[in-house]
mmCIF file as Biopython writes it, N, C-alpha, C and O atoms, coordinates in Angstrom:
data_model
#
loop_
_atom_site.group_PDB
_atom_site.id
_atom_site.type_symbol
_atom_site.label_atom_id
_atom_site.label_alt_id
_atom_site.label_comp_id
_atom_site.label_asym_id
_atom_site.label_entity_id
_atom_site.label_seq_id
_atom_site.pdbx_PDB_ins_code
_atom_site.Cartn_x
_atom_site.Cartn_y
_atom_site.Cartn_z
_atom_site.occupancy
_atom_site.B_iso_or_equiv
_atom_site.auth_seq_id
_atom_site.auth_asym_id
_atom_site.pdbx_PDB_model_num
ATOM 1   N N  . LEU A ? 1  ? 0.935   -1.151  0.021   1.0 0.0 1  A 1 
ATOM 2   C CA . LEU A ? 1  ? 0.040   0.035   -0.157  1.0 0.0 1  A 1 
ATOM 3   C C  . LEU A ? 1  ? 0.761   1.320   0.105   1.0 0.0 1  A 1 
ATOM 4   O O  . LEU A ? 1  ? 0.237   2.408   -0.136  1.0 0.0 1  A 1 
ATOM 5   N N  . PHE A ? 2  ? 1.957   1.191   0.597   1.0 0.0 2  A 1 
ATOM 6   C CA . PHE A ? 2  ? 2.675   2.359   1.138   1.0 0.0 2  A 1 
ATOM 7   C C  . PHE A ? 2  ? 3.591   2.410   -0.347  1.0 0.0 2  A 1 
ATOM 8   O O  . PHE A ? 2  ? 4.184   3.486   -0.423  1.0 0.0 2  A 1 
ATOM 9   N N  . ALA A ? 3  ? 3.777   1.747   -1.223  1.0 0.0 3  A 1 
ATOM 10  C CA . ALA A ? 3  ? 4.465   2.003   -2.599  1.0 0.0 3  A 1 
ATOM 11  C C  . ALA A ? 3  ? 3.395   2.352   -3.392  1.0 0.0 3  A 1 
ATOM 12  O O  . ALA A ? 3  ? 3.753   2.892   -4.439  1.0 0.0 3  A 1 
ATOM 13  N N  . VAL A ? 4  ? 2.342   2.244   -3.271  1.0 0.0 4  A 1 
ATOM 14  C CA . VAL A ? 4  ? 1.293   2.564   -4.263  1.0 0.0 4  A 1 
ATOM 15  C C  . VAL A ? 4  ? 1.059   3.914   -3.810  1.0 0.0 4  A 1 
ATOM 16  O O  . VAL A ? 4  ? 0.982   4.758   -4.703  1.0 0.0 4  A 1 
ATOM 17  N N  . LEU A ? 5  ? 0.925   4.311   -2.584  1.0 0.0 5  A 1 
ATOM 18  C CA . LEU A ? 5  ? 0.680   5.558   -2.177  1.0 0.0 5  A 1 
ATOM 19  C C  . LEU A ? 5  ? 2.035   6.722   -2.893  1.0 0.0 5  A 1 
ATOM 20  O O  . LEU A ? 5  ? 1.781   7.762   -3.501  1.0 0.0 5  A 1 
ATOM 21  N N  . VAL A ? 6  ? 3.042   6.334   -2.686  1.0 0.0 6  A 1 
ATOM 22  C CA . VAL A ? 6  ? 4.243   6.994   -3.042  1.0 0.0 6  A 1 
ATOM 23  C C  . VAL A ? 6  ? 3.724   7.205   -4.528  1.0 0.0 6  A 1 
ATOM 24  O O  . VAL A ? 6  ? 3.393   8.307   -4.965  1.0 0.0 6  A 1 
ATOM 25  N N  . THR A ? 7  ? 3.687   5.865   -5.350  1.0 0.0 7  A 1 
ATOM 26  C CA . THR A ? 7  ? 3.538   6.120   -6.842  1.0 0.0 7  A 1 
ATOM 27  C C  . THR A ? 7  ? 2.418   7.186   -7.348  1.0 0.0 7  A 1 
ATOM 28  O O  . THR A ? 7  ? 2.386   7.833   -8.395  1.0 0.0 7  A 1 
ATOM 29  N N  . LEU A ? 8  ? 1.566   7.154   -6.319  1.0 0.0 8  A 1 
ATOM 30  C CA . LEU A ? 8  ? 0.523   8.246   -6.782  1.0 0.0 8  A 1 
ATOM 31  C C  . LEU A ? 8  ? 0.807   9.401   -6.165  1.0 0.0 8  A 1 
ATOM 32  O O  . LEU A ? 8  ? 0.006   10.264  -6.524  1.0 0.0 8  A 1 
ATOM 33  N N  . TYR A ? 9  ? 1.848   9.924   -5.147  1.0 0.0 9  A 1 
ATOM 34  C CA . TYR A ? 9  ? 2.294   11.023  -4.952  1.0 0.0 9  A 1 
ATOM 35  C C  . TYR A ? 9  ? 3.444   11.615  -6.072  1.0 0.0 9  A 1 
ATOM 36  O O  . TYR A ? 9  ? 3.670   12.824  -6.124  1.0 0.0 9  A 1 
ATOM 37  N N  . GLU A ? 10 ? 4.009   10.832  -6.790  1.0 0.0 10 A 1 
ATOM 38  C CA . GLU A ? 10 ? 5.203   11.117  -7.651  1.0 0.0 10 A 1 
ATOM 39  C C  . GLU A ? 10 ? 4.392   11.118  -9.225  1.0 0.0 10 A 1 
ATOM 40  O O  . GLU A ? 10 ? 4.927   11.281  -10.322 1.0 0.0 10 A 1 
ATOM 41  N N  . GLU A ? 11 ? 3.424   10.960  -9.024  1.0 0.0 11 A 1 
ATOM 42  C CA . GLU A ? 11 ? 2.369   10.985  -10.416 1.0 0.0 11 A 1 
ATOM 43  C C  . GLU A ? 11 ? 2.590   12.247  -11.021 1.0 0.0 11 A 1 
ATOM 44  O O  . GLU A ? 11 ? 2.308   13.118  -10.199 1.0 0.0 11 A 1 
ATOM 45  N N  . PRO A ? 12 ? 2.996   12.762  -12.171 1.0 0.0 12 A 1 
ATOM 46  C CA . PRO A ? 12 ? 3.283   14.144  -12.640 1.0 0.0 12 A 1 
ATOM 47  C C  . PRO A ? 12 ? 1.821   14.640  -12.824 1.0 0.0 12 A 1 
ATOM 48  O O  . PRO A ? 12 ? 1.467   15.729  -12.371 1.0 0.0 12 A 1 
ATOM 49  N N  . GLU A ? 13 ? 0.860   13.693  -13.599 1.0 0.0 13 A 1 
ATOM 50  C CA . GLU A ? 13 ? -0.691  14.157  -13.717 1.0 0.0 13 A 1 
ATOM 51  C C  . GLU A ? 13 ? -1.345  13.319  -12.713 1.0 0.0 13 A 1 
ATOM 52  O O  . GLU A ? 13 ? -1.521  12.102  -12.664 1.0 0.0 13 A 1 
ATOM 53  N N  . LYS A ? 14 ? -1.656  14.261  -11.934 1.0 0.0 14 A 1 
ATOM 54  C CA . LYS A ? 14 ? -2.734  13.481  -10.719 1.0 0.0 14 A 1 
ATOM 55  C C  . LYS A ? 14 ? -3.903  12.890  -11.349 1.0 0.0 14 A 1 
ATOM 56  O O  . LYS A ? 14 ? -4.481  13.569  -12.198 1.0 0.0 14 A 1 
ATOM 57  N N  . PRO A ? 15 ? -4.328  11.770  -11.077 1.0 0.0 15 A 1 
ATOM 58  C CA . PRO A ? 15 ? -5.595  11.145  -11.675 1.0 0.0 15 A 1 
ATOM 59  C C  . PRO A ? 15 ? -6.872  11.976  -10.906 1.0 0.0 15 A 1 
ATOM 60  O O  . PRO A ? 15 ? -6.733  12.697  -9.918  1.0 0.0 15 A 1 
ATOM 61  N N  . ASP A ? 16 ? -7.832  11.760  -11.440 1.0 0.0 16 A 1 
ATOM 62  C CA . ASP A ? 16 ? -9.315  12.444  -10.996 1.0 0.0 16 A 1 
ATOM 63  C C  . ASP A ? 16 ? -9.809  11.697  -9.684  1.0 0.0 16 A 1 
ATOM 64  O O  . ASP A ? 16 ? -10.371 12.296  -8.768  1.0 0.0 16 A 1 
ATOM 65  N N  . SER A ? 17 ? -9.548  10.334  -9.678  1.0 0.0 17 A 1 
ATOM 66  C CA . SER A ? 17 ? -9.929  9.789   -8.414  1.0 0.0 17 A 1 
ATOM 67  C C  . SER A ? 17 ? -8.759  9.028   -7.705  1.0 0.0 17 A 1 
ATOM 68  O O  . SER A ? 17 ? -8.158  8.102   -8.250  1.0 0.0 17 A 1 
ATOM 69  N N  . ALA A ? 18 ? -8.489  9.479   -6.479  1.0 0.0 18 A 1 
ATOM 70  C CA . ALA A ? 18 ? -7.195  8.599   -5.950  1.0 0.0 18 A 1 
ATOM 71  C C  . ALA A ? 18 ? -7.646  7.191   -5.791  1.0 0.0 18 A 1 
ATOM 72  O O  . ALA A ? 18 ? -6.912  6.253   -6.104  1.0 0.0 18 A 1 
ATOM 73  N N  . LEU A ? 19 ? -8.878  7.026   -5.293  1.0 0.0 19 A 1 
ATOM 74  C CA . LEU A ? 19 ? -9.409  5.813   -4.910  1.0 0.0 19 A 1 
ATOM 75  C C  . LEU A ? 19 ? -9.366  4.773   -6.064  1.0 0.0 19 A 1 
ATOM 76  O O  . LEU A ? 19 ? -8.943  3.623   -5.950  1.0 0.0 19 A 1 
ATOM 77  N N  . ASP A ? 20 ? -9.964  5.459   -7.418  1.0 0.0 20 A 1 
ATOM 78  C CA . ASP A ? 20 ? -9.538  4.438   -8.426  1.0 0.0 20 A 1 
ATOM 79  C C  . ASP A ? 20 ? -8.262  3.950   -8.804  1.0 0.0 20 A 1 
ATOM 80  O O  . ASP A ? 20 ? -8.043  2.788   -9.147  1.0 0.0 20 A 1 
ATOM 81  N N  . PHE A ? 21 ? -7.281  5.018   -8.724  1.0 0.0 21 A 1 
ATOM 82  C CA . PHE A ? 21 ? -5.864  4.830   -9.142  1.0 0.0 21 A 1 
ATOM 83  C C  . PHE A ? 21 ? -5.380  3.739   -8.021  1.0 0.0 21 A 1 
ATOM 84  O O  . PHE A ? 21 ? -4.603  2.898   -8.474  1.0 0.0 21 A 1 
ATOM 85  N N  . LEU A ? 22 ? -5.696  3.615   -6.686  1.0 0.0 22 A 1 
ATOM 86  C CA . LEU A ? 22 ? -5.581  2.804   -5.844  1.0 0.0 22 A 1 
ATOM 87  C C  . LEU A ? 22 ? -5.720  1.266   -6.055  1.0 0.0 22 A 1 
ATOM 88  O O  . LEU A ? 22 ? -4.886  0.361   -6.018  1.0 0.0 22 A 1 
ATOM 89  N N  . LYS A ? 23 ? -7.287  1.287   -6.330  1.0 0.0 23 A 1 
ATOM 90  C CA . LYS A ? 23 ? -7.540  0.078   -6.889  1.0 0.0 23 A 1 
ATOM 91  C C  . LYS A ? 23 ? -7.059  -0.364  -7.964  1.0 0.0 23 A 1 
ATOM 92  O O  . LYS A ? 23 ? -6.832  -1.573  -7.913  1.0 0.0 23 A 1 
ATOM 93  N N  . HIS A ? 24 ? -6.739  0.271   -9.202  1.0 0.0 24 A 1 
ATOM 94  C CA . HIS A ? 24 ? -6.111  -0.072  -10.206 1.0 0.0 24 A 1 
ATOM 95  C C  . HIS A ? 24 ? -4.809  -0.857  -9.887  1.0 0.0 24 A 1 
ATOM 96  O O  . HIS A ? 24 ? -4.627  -2.050  -10.131 1.0 0.0 24 A 1 
ATOM 97  N N  . HIS A ? 25 ? -3.890  0.037   -9.275  1.0 0.0 25 A 1 
ATOM 98  C CA . HIS A ? 25 ? -2.625  -0.439  -8.877  1.0 0.0 25 A 1 
ATOM 99  C C  . HIS A ? 25 ? -2.682  -1.790  -7.918  1.0 0.0 25 A 1 
ATOM 100 O O  . HIS A ? 25 ? -1.832  -2.668  -8.065  1.0 0.0 25 A 1 
ATOM 101 N N  . LEU A ? 26 ? -3.623  -1.895  -7.034  1.0 0.0 26 A 1 
ATOM 102 C CA . LEU A ? 26 ? -3.679  -2.858  -6.093  1.0 0.0 26 A 1 
ATOM 103 C C  . LEU A ? 26 ? -4.353  -4.297  -6.714  1.0 0.0 26 A 1 
ATOM 104 O O  . LEU A ? 26 ? -4.191  -5.413  -6.221  1.0 0.0 26 A 1 
ATOM 105 N N  . GLY A ? 27 ? -5.009  -4.029  -7.710  1.0 0.0 27 A 1 
ATOM 106 C CA . GLY A ? 27 ? -5.482  -5.100  -8.674  1.0 0.0 27 A 1 
ATOM 107 C C  . GLY A ? 27 ? -6.902  -5.248  -8.207  1.0 0.0 27 A 1 
ATOM 108 O O  . GLY A ? 27 ? -7.503  -6.284  -8.490  1.0 0.0 27 A 1 
ATOM 109 N N  . ALA A ? 28 ? -7.396  -4.448  -7.623  1.0 0.0 28 A 1 
ATOM 110 C CA . ALA A ? 28 ? -8.897  -4.464  -7.028  1.0 0.0 28 A 1 
ATOM 111 C C  . ALA A ? 28 ? -9.760  -4.264  -8.502  1.0 0.0 28 A 1 
ATOM 112 O O  . ALA A ? 28 ? -9.220  -3.434  -9.234  1.0 0.0 28 A 1 
ATOM 113 N N  . SER A ? 29 ? -10.699 -4.731  -8.922  1.0 0.0 29 A 1 
ATOM 114 C CA . SER A ? 29 ? -11.652 -4.392  -10.348 1.0 0.0 29 A 1 
ATOM 115 C C  . SER A ? 29 ? -12.603 -3.592  -9.814  1.0 0.0 29 A 1 
ATOM 116 O O  . SER A ? 29 ? -13.281 -3.846  -8.819  1.0 0.0 29 A 1 
ATOM 117 N N  . ALA A ? 30 ? -12.647 -2.515  -10.563 1.0 0.0 30 A 1 
ATOM 118 C CA . ALA A ? 30 ? -13.924 -1.591  -10.425 1.0 0.0 30 A 1 
ATOM 119 C C  . ALA A ? 30 ? -14.996 -2.243  -10.964 1.0 0.0 30 A 1 
ATOM 120 O O  . ALA A ? 30 ? -14.917 -3.316  -11.562 1.0 0.0 30 A 1 
ATOM 121 N N  . PRO A ? 31 ? -16.102 -1.557  -10.745 1.0 0.0 31 A 1 
ATOM 122 C CA . PRO A ? 31 ? -17.352 -2.308  -11.396 1.0 0.0 31 A 1 
ATOM 123 C C  . PRO A ? 31 ? -17.544 -2.078  -12.921 1.0 0.0 31 A 1 
ATOM 124 O O  . PRO A ? 31 ? -17.250 -1.011  -13.459 1.0 0.0 31 A 1 
ATOM 125 N N  . GLU A ? 32 ? -18.018 -3.065  -13.530 1.0 0.0 32 A 1 
ATOM 126 C CA . GLU A ? 32 ? -18.162 -2.854  -15.034 1.0 0.0 32 A 1 
ATOM 127 C C  . GLU A ? 32 ? -18.975 -2.173  -15.545 1.0 0.0 32 A 1 
ATOM 128 O O  . GLU A ? 32 ? -20.149 -2.444  -15.293 1.0 0.0 32 A 1 
ATOM 129 N N  . ASN A ? 33 ? -18.677 -1.036  -16.454 1.0 0.0 33 A 1 
ATOM 130 C CA . ASN A ? 33 ? -19.564 -0.051  -17.079 1.0 0.0 33 A 1 
ATOM 131 C C  . ASN A ? 33 ? -20.287 -0.917  -18.355 1.0 0.0 33 A 1 
ATOM 132 O O  . ASN A ? 33 ? -19.608 -1.546  -19.165 1.0 0.0 33 A 1 
ATOM 133 N N  . PRO A ? 34 ? -21.280 -0.872  -18.389 1.0 0.0 34 A 1 
ATOM 134 C CA . PRO A ? 34 ? -22.203 -1.542  -19.567 1.0 0.0 34 A 1 
ATOM 135 C C  . PRO A ? 34 ? -21.405 -1.117  -21.051 1.0 0.0 34 A 1 
ATOM 136 O O  . PRO A ? 34 ? -21.272 -1.855  -22.027 1.0 0.0 34 A 1 
ATOM 137 N N  . GLU A ? 35 ? -21.010 0.042   -20.929 1.0 0.0 35 A 1 
ATOM 138 C CA . GLU A ? 35 ? -20.179 0.614   -22.297 1.0 0.0 35 A 1 
ATOM 139 C C  . GLU A ? 35 ? -19.033 -0.029  -22.447 1.0 0.0 35 A 1 
ATOM 140 O O  . GLU A ? 35 ? -18.630 -0.434  -23.538 1.0 0.0 35 A 1 
ATOM 141 N N  . ILE A ? 36 ? -18.533 -0.144  -21.546 1.0 0.0 36 A 1 
ATOM 142 C CA . ILE A ? 36 ? -17.348 -1.093  -21.774 1.0 0.0 36 A 1 
ATOM 143 C C  . ILE A ? 36 ? -17.199 -2.563  -21.958 1.0 0.0 36 A 1 
ATOM 144 O O  . ILE A ? 36 ? -16.252 -3.141  -22.491 1.0 0.0 36 A 1 
ATOM 145 N N  . GLU A ? 37 ? -18.262 -3.076  -21.445 1.0 0.0 37 A 1 
ATOM 146 C CA . GLU A ? 37 ? -18.591 -4.648  -21.868 1.0 0.0 37 A 1 
ATOM 147 C C  . GLU A ? 37 ? -19.103 -4.403  -23.392 1.0 0.0 37 A 1 
ATOM 148 O O  . GLU A ? 37 ? -18.808 -5.255  -24.229 1.0 0.0 37 A 1 
ATOM 149 N N  . ALA A ? 38 ? -19.739 -3.448  -23.715 1.0 0.0 38 A 1 
ATOM 150 C CA . ALA A ? 38 ? -20.259 -3.222  -25.391 1.0 0.0 38 A 1 
ATOM 151 C C  . ALA A ? 38 ? -19.205 -3.196  -26.252 1.0 0.0 38 A 1 
ATOM 152 O O  . ALA A ? 38 ? -19.221 -3.803  -27.323 1.0 0.0 38 A 1 
ATOM 153 N N  . LEU A ? 39 ? -18.335 -2.572  -25.886 1.0 0.0 39 A 1 
ATOM 154 C CA . LEU A ? 39 ? -17.162 -2.182  -26.278 1.0 0.0 39 A 1 
ATOM 155 C C  . LEU A ? 39 ? -15.922 -3.682  -26.821 1.0 0.0 39 A 1 
ATOM 156 O O  . LEU A ? 39 ? -15.400 -4.002  -27.888 1.0 0.0 39 A 1 
ATOM 157 N N  . ARG A ? 40 ? -15.901 -4.176  -25.562 1.0 0.0 40 A 1 
ATOM 158 C CA . ARG A ? 40 ? -15.272 -5.285  -25.377 1.0 0.0 40 A 1 
ATOM 159 C C  . ARG A ? 40 ? -16.005 -6.398  -26.687 1.0 0.0 40 A 1 
ATOM 160 O O  . ARG A ? 40 ? -15.396 -7.000  -27.572 1.0 0.0 40 A 1 
ATOM 161 N N  . LEU A ? 41 ? -17.394 -6.380  -26.421 1.0 0.0 41 A 1 
ATOM 162 C CA . LEU A ? 41 ? -18.194 -7.431  -27.351 1.0 0.0 41 A 1 
ATOM 163 C C  . LEU A ? 41 ? -17.593 -6.793  -28.805 1.0 0.0 41 A 1 
ATOM 164 O O  . LEU A ? 41 ? -17.081 -7.590  -29.590 1.0 0.0 41 A 1 
ATOM 165 N N  . GLU A ? 42 ? -17.646 -5.598  -29.102 1.0 0.0 42 A 1 
ATOM 166 C CA . GLU A ? 42 ? -17.670 -5.272  -30.443 1.0 0.0 42 A 1 
ATOM 167 C C  . GLU A ? 42 ? -16.149 -5.516  -30.983 1.0 0.0 42 A 1 
ATOM 168 O O  . GLU A ? 42 ? -15.975 -5.897  -32.140 1.0 0.0 42 A 1 
ATOM 169 N N  . VAL A ? 43 ? -15.050 -5.281  -30.094 1.0 0.0 43 A 1 
ATOM 170 C CA . VAL A ? 43 ? -13.504 -5.645  -30.250 1.0 0.0 43 A 1 
ATOM 171 C C  . VAL A ? 43 ? -13.677 -7.372  -30.906 1.0 0.0 43 A 1 
ATOM 172 O O  . VAL A ? 43 ? -13.040 -7.844  -31.848 1.0 0.0 43 A 1 
ATOM 173 N N  . ALA A ? 44 ? -14.610 -7.985  -30.168 1.0 0.0 44 A 1 
ATOM 174 C CA . ALA A ? 44 ? -14.223 -9.549  -30.306 1.0 0.0 44 A 1 
ATOM 175 C C  . ALA A ? 44 ? -14.983 -9.639  -31.562 1.0 0.0 44 A 1 
ATOM 176 O O  . ALA A ? 44 ? -14.494 -10.330 -32.456 1.0 0.0 44 A 1 
ATOM 177 N N  . GLU A ? 45 ? -16.026 -9.088  -31.750 1.0 0.0 45 A 1 
ATOM 178 C CA . GLU A ? 45 ? -16.537 -9.500  -33.133 1.0 0.0 45 A 1 
ATOM 179 C C  . GLU A ? 45 ? -15.598 -8.877  -34.474 1.0 0.0 45 A 1 
ATOM 180 O O  . GLU A ? 45 ? -15.366 -9.443  -35.543 1.0 0.0 45 A 1 
ATOM 181 N N  . THR A ? 46 ? -15.217 -7.701  -34.075 1.0 0.0 46 A 1 
ATOM 182 C CA . THR A ? 46 ? -14.354 -7.195  -35.146 1.0 0.0 46 A 1 
ATOM 183 C C  . THR A ? 46 ? -13.105 -7.923  -35.314 1.0 0.0 46 A 1 
ATOM 184 O O  . THR A ? 46 ? -12.497 -7.864  -36.383 1.0 0.0 46 A 1 
ATOM 185 N N  . LYS A ? 47 ? -12.643 -8.672  -34.231 1.0 0.0 47 A 1 
ATOM 186 C CA . LYS A ? 47 ? -11.415 -9.929  -34.515 1.0 0.0 47 A 1 
ATOM 187 C C  . LYS A ? 47 ? -11.969 -10.736 -35.392 1.0 0.0 47 A 1 
ATOM 188 O O  . LYS A ? 47 ? -11.663 -10.812 -36.582 1.0 0.0 47 A 1 
ATOM 189 N N  . GLU A ? 48 ? -12.913 -11.443 -34.746 1.0 0.0 48 A 1 
ATOM 190 C CA . GLU A ? 48 ? -13.514 -12.648 -35.703 1.0 0.0 48 A 1 
ATOM 191 C C  . GLU A ? 48 ? -14.001 -12.040 -37.139 1.0 0.0 48 A 1 
ATOM 192 O O  . GLU A ? 48 ? -13.882 -12.886 -38.025 1.0 0.0 48 A 1 
ATOM 193 N N  . LYS A ? 49 ? -14.387 -11.111 -37.479 1.0 0.0 49 A 1 
ATOM 194 C CA . LYS A ? 49 ? -14.478 -10.684 -38.948 1.0 0.0 49 A 1 
ATOM 195 C C  . LYS A ? 49 ? -12.832 -10.402 -39.621 1.0 0.0 49 A 1 
ATOM 196 O O  . LYS A ? 49 ? -12.617 -10.641 -40.810 1.0 0.0 49 A 1 
ATOM 197 N N  . TYR A ? 50 ? -12.029 -10.012 -38.942 1.0 0.0 50 A 1 
ATOM 198 C CA . TYR A ? 50 ? -10.707 -9.811  -39.670 1.0 0.0 50 A 1 
ATOM 199 C C  . TYR A ? 50 ? -10.273 -11.135 -39.963 1.0 0.0 50 A 1 
ATOM 200 O O  . TYR A ? 50 ? -9.813  -11.316 -41.090 1.0 0.0 50 A 1 
ATOM 201 N N  . GLU A ? 51 ? -10.347 -12.479 -38.861 1.0 0.0 51 A 1 
ATOM 202 C CA . GLU A ? 51 ? -9.903  -13.277 -39.262 1.0 0.0 51 A 1 
ATOM 203 C C  . GLU A ? 51 ? -10.289 -14.130 -40.542 1.0 0.0 51 A 1 
ATOM 204 O O  . GLU A ? 51 ? -9.603  -14.848 -41.269 1.0 0.0 51 A 1 
ATOM 205 N N  . ALA A ? 52 ? -11.655 -13.791 -40.558 1.0 0.0 52 A 1 
ATOM 206 C CA . ALA A ? 52 ? -12.400 -14.413 -41.604 1.0 0.0 52 A 1 
ATOM 207 C C  . ALA A ? 52 ? -11.943 -13.803 -43.063 1.0 0.0 52 A 1 
ATOM 208 O O  . ALA A ? 52 ? -11.718 -14.475 -44.070 1.0 0.0 52 A 1 
ATOM 209 N N  . VAL A ? 53 ? -11.868 -12.505 -42.951 1.0 0.0 53 A 1 
ATOM 210 C CA . VAL A ? 53 ? -11.437 -11.971 -44.069 1.0 0.0 53 A 1 
ATOM 211 C C  . VAL A ? 53 ? -10.037 -12.252 -44.330 1.0 0.0 53 A 1 
ATOM 212 O O  . VAL A ? 53 ? -9.710  -12.166 -45.514 1.0 0.0 53 A 1 
ATOM 213 N N  . LEU A ? 54 ? -9.135  -12.570 -43.492 1.0 0.0 54 A 1 
ATOM 214 C CA . LEU A ? 54 ? -7.646  -12.713 -43.724 1.0 0.0 54 A 1 
ATOM 215 C C  . LEU A ? 54 ? -7.499  -14.129 -44.249 1.0 0.0 54 A 1 
ATOM 216 O O  . LEU A ? 54 ? -6.542  -14.452 -44.954 1.0 0.0 54 A 1 
ATOM 217 N N  . GLU A ? 55 ? -8.525  -15.021 -43.871 1.0 0.0 55 A 1 
ATOM 218 C CA . GLU A ? 55 ? -8.661  -16.437 -44.203 1.0 0.0 55 A 1 
ATOM 219 C C  . GLU A ? 55 ? -9.047  -16.279 -45.830 1.0 0.0 55 A 1 
ATOM 220 O O  . GLU A ? 55 ? -8.385  -16.809 -46.722 1.0 0.0 55 A 1 
ATOM 221 N N  . GLU A ? 56 ? -10.172 -15.500 -46.039 1.0 0.0 56 A 1 
ATOM 222 C CA . GLU A ? 56 ? -10.418 -15.071 -47.213 1.0 0.0 56 A 1 
ATOM 223 C C  . GLU A ? 56 ? -9.249  -14.967 -48.356 1.0 0.0 56 A 1 
ATOM 224 O O  . GLU A ? 56 ? -8.966  -15.610 -49.366 1.0 0.0 56 A 1 
ATOM 225 N N  . ASN A ? 57 ? -8.744  -13.882 -47.711 1.0 0.0 57 A 1 
ATOM 226 C CA . ASN A ? 57 ? -7.827  -13.115 -48.307 1.0 0.0 57 A 1 
ATOM 227 C C  . ASN A ? 57 ? -6.327  -14.290 -48.907 1.0 0.0 57 A 1 
ATOM 228 O O  . ASN A ? 57 ? -5.618  -14.027 -49.878 1.0 0.0 57 A 1 
ATOM 229 N N  . ILE A ? 58 ? -6.209  -15.277 -48.203 1.0 0.0 58 A 1 
ATOM 230 C CA . ILE A ? 58 ? -5.215  -16.115 -48.533 1.0 0.0 58 A 1 
ATOM 231 C C  . ILE A ? 58 ? -5.690  -17.051 -49.357 1.0 0.0 58 A 1 
ATOM 232 O O  . ILE A ? 58 ? -4.970  -17.401 -50.292 1.0 0.0 58 A 1 
ATOM 233 N N  . LYS A ? 59 ? -6.964  -17.635 -49.189 1.0 0.0 59 A 1 
ATOM 234 C CA . LYS A ? 59 ? -7.642  -18.379 -50.253 1.0 0.0 59 A 1 
ATOM 235 C C  . LYS A ? 59 ? -7.426  -17.778 -51.851 1.0 0.0 59 A 1 
ATOM 236 O O  . LYS A ? 59 ? -6.920  -18.426 -52.767 1.0 0.0 59 A 1 
ATOM 237 N N  . LEU A ? 60 ? -7.850  -16.624 -51.928 1.0 0.0 60 A 1 
ATOM 238 C CA . LEU A ? 60 ? -8.014  -15.865 -53.030 1.0 0.0 60 A 1 
ATOM 239 C C  . LEU A ? 60 ? -6.526  -15.742 -53.656 1.0 0.0 60 A 1 
ATOM 240 O O  . LEU A ? 60 ? -6.323  -15.887 -54.862 1.0 0.0 60 A 1 
ATOM 241 N N  . LYS A ? 61 ? -5.640  -15.498 -52.842 1.0 0.0 61 A 1 
ATOM 242 C CA . LYS A ? 61 ? -4.276  -15.525 -53.356 1.0 0.0 61 A 1 
ATOM 243 C C  . LYS A ? 61 ? -3.938  -16.578 -53.816 1.0 0.0 61 A 1 
ATOM 244 O O  . LYS A ? 61 ? -3.376  -16.536 -54.911 1.0 0.0 61 A 1 
ATOM 245 N N  . THR A ? 62 ? -4.129  -17.768 -53.230 1.0 0.0 62 A 1 
ATOM 246 C CA . THR A ? 62 ? -3.633  -19.107 -53.823 1.0 0.0 62 A 1 
ATOM 247 C C  . THR A ? 62 ? -4.202  -19.329 -55.086 1.0 0.0 62 A 1 
ATOM 248 O O  . THR A ? 62 ? -3.546  -19.827 -56.002 1.0 0.0 62 A 1 
ATOM 249 N N  . LYS A ? 63 ? -5.727  -18.894 -55.235 1.0 0.0 63 A 1 
ATOM 250 C CA . LYS A ? 63 ? -6.405  -18.932 -56.672 1.0 0.0 63 A 1 
ATOM 251 C C  . LYS A ? 63 ? -5.640  -18.226 -57.847 1.0 0.0 63 A 1 
ATOM 252 O O  . LYS A ? 63 ? -5.389  -18.647 -58.976 1.0 0.0 63 A 1 
ATOM 253 N N  . VAL A ? 64 ? -5.326  -16.960 -57.215 1.0 0.0 64 A 1 
ATOM 254 C CA . VAL A ? 64 ? -4.807  -16.121 -58.531 1.0 0.0 64 A 1 
ATOM 255 C C  . VAL A ? 64 ? -3.269  -16.774 -58.743 1.0 0.0 64 A 1 
ATOM 256 O O  . VAL A ? 64 ? -2.753  -16.747 -59.860 1.0 0.0 64 A 1 
ATOM 257 N N  . LYS A ? 65 ? -2.733  -17.230 -57.847 1.0 0.0 65 A 1 
ATOM 258 C CA . LYS A ? 65 ? -1.248  -17.875 -58.442 1.0 0.0 65 A 1 
ATOM 259 C C  . LYS A ? 65 ? -1.692  -19.210 -59.083 1.0 0.0 65 A 1 
ATOM 260 O O  . LYS A ? 65 ? -0.763  -19.870 -59.547 1.0 0.0 65 A 1 
ATOM 261 N N  . VAL A ? 66 ? -2.866  -19.707 -59.193 1.0 0.0 66 A 1 
ATOM 262 C CA . VAL A ? 66 ? -3.171  -21.156 -59.966 1.0 0.0 66 A 1 
ATOM 263 C C  . VAL A ? 66 ? -3.401  -20.487 -61.263 1.0 0.0 66 A 1 
ATOM 264 O O  . VAL A ? 66 ? -2.843  -21.006 -62.230 1.0 0.0 66 A 1 
ATOM 265 N N  . TYR A ? 67 ? -3.917  -19.729 -61.410 1.0 0.0 67 A 1 
ATOM 266 C CA . TYR A ? 67 ? -4.329  -18.954 -62.706 1.0 0.0 67 A 1 
ATOM 267 C C  . TYR A ? 67 ? -3.429  -18.305 -63.510 1.0 0.0 67 A 1 
ATOM 268 O O  . TYR A ? 67 ? -3.816  -17.713 -64.518 1.0 0.0 67 A 1 
#
């Protein structure tokens, strides 16, 4: 705890909430914001789409090499 308080003291830009800073550095998780969960879901979906497009790209490149 002392080390985290020293880190907070030495922080050049003080955070808006010292309590959130302490929770973050001590490993306690803050309650999830629904917007954050929606963004995580969107990121997961985007990664899946990216993987599918990447796979399709590889298949198309091999078709082009054949012709």
